[in-house]
C-alpha positions in Angstrom: -0.2 -0.2 -0.1 1.3 3.4 -0.8 2.4 6.0 1.8 0.0 8.4 0.1 -3.1 9.5 2.0 -6.4 7.9 0.5 -9.2 10.2 -0.8 -12.2 8.5 -1.0 -14.8 10.0 -3.2 -18.5 9.2 -3.1 -21.0 10.2 -5.9 -23.9 8.6 -7.6 -23.2 10.4 -10.7 -20.6 8.0 -12.7 -19.2 10.6 -15.2 -18.6 13.1 -12.2 -17.2 10.8 -9.9 -14.8 9.6 -12.8 -13.8 13.0 -13.5 -13.3 14.1 -10.0 -11.1 10.9 -9.3 -9.1 11.7 -12.5 -8.6 15.1 -11.0 -7.6 14.1 -7.6 -5.2 11.2 -9.0 -3.5 13.9 -11.2 -2.8 15.9 -8.0 -0.9 13.0 -6.8 -3.4 11.3 -4.2 -4.3 7.7 -4.1 -8.3 7.6 -4.8 -11.0 4.8 -4.0 -14.3 5.6 -5.8 -18.0 4.9 -4.4 -21.2 5.1 -6.0 -23.3 5.6 -2.7 -22.6 6.1 1.0 -23.7 2.7 1.7 -20.8 1.2 -0.7 -18.5 3.3 1.4 -19.4 2.3 4.6 -19.2 -1.3 3.9 -15.7 -1.1 2.5 -12.5 -1.9 3.9 -11.5 1.9 2.9 -13.3 3.3 5.6 -10.4 3.2 8.3 -7.9 4.2 5.6 -9.7 7.3 4.2 -7.9 10.7 4.9 -10.2 12.8 3.4 -14.0 12.3 2.1 -15.1 14.0 -1.1 -18.8 13.3 -0.9 -22.0 14.8 -3.3 -24.4 16.7 -1.4 -27.1 15.2 -3.3 -27.5 11.6 -3.5 -30.3 8.9 -3.2 -30.2 7.0 0.3 -27.7 8.8 2.5 -26.5 12.2 1.2 -22.8 13.4 1.8 -23.6 15.8 4.6 -25.8 12.7 6.4 -22.6 10.6 5.5 -20.3 13.1 7.3 -22.7 13.3 10.3 -23.1 9.5 10.4 -19.4 9.1 10.6 -18.9 11.8 13.2 -21.8 10.3 15.3 -20.1 6.7 15.2 -16.7 8.0 16.3 -14.8 7.6 13.1 -14.8 11.4 11.8 -13.1 11.9 8.8 -12.5 15.3 7.4 -15.0 16.2 4.3 -15.3 18.1 1.1 -18.8 18.4 0.3 -19.6 18.8 -3.7 -22.7 20.0 -5.1 -24.2 20.7 -8.8 -26.6 22.7 -6.9 -25.0 25.4 -4.8 -27.6 26.8 -2.2 -26.6 29.4 0.5 -29.1 27.6 3.0 -27.7 24.0 2.4 -24.3 25.7 2.5 -24.7 26.9 6.0 -26.2 23.7 7.2 -23.3 21.6 5.8 -20.3 23.6 7.4 -20.0 21.6 10.6 -16.6 20.5 12.3 -14.8 18.1 9.9 -16.5 19.8 7.0 -13.5 21.4 5.2 -15.2 22.9 2.0 -18.5 23.2 0.2 -17.5 23.3 -3.5 -19.8 23.8 -6.6 -19.3 21.7 -9.6 -17.3 22.1 -12.1 -14.7 22.0 -9.5 -11.7 24.2 -9.6 -8.4 22.0 -9.3 -6.7 24.6 -7.1 -9.6 25.3 -4.7 -10.0 21.2 -4.5 -6.5 20.6 -3.8 -6.5 23.5 -1.1 -9.6 21.6 0.4 -7.8 18.2 0.6 -4.6 19.7 1.8 -6.5 21.3 4.8 -8.2 18.0 5.4 -5.1 16.0 5.6 -3.1 18.6 7.2 -4.6 17.3 10.5 -2.9 14.2 10.8 -4.8 12.6 8.4 -7.9 11.6 10.6 -10.5 13.7 12.9 -11.0 17.3 13.2 -10.1 20.0 15.6 
């Protein structure tokens, strides 16, 4: 296994997920992709994930709900929430401890990199 931090991407839109994964890989990170929060939660990548990138709107468990679930379960993972439907009210609700950024799609590579660095800069797990 690489010493590089693992970035897990959860997005139900396959083309968006693949594009984000390609971008994150191009920034030098190891990536795991998941179609749903349930797939991520049952994976063996959960404990190794240094940063979670999750879509705000997904069937089943949303990105914010996934982040809240992980935090309540005692396994907080710094998160970057992404959305194709930016909304100020949703943005305000999403900003909780451990949520590093709330970004609109299409993602700006420099902005995403800054968010990932913010997340993994905390010793790779947890939040302040």
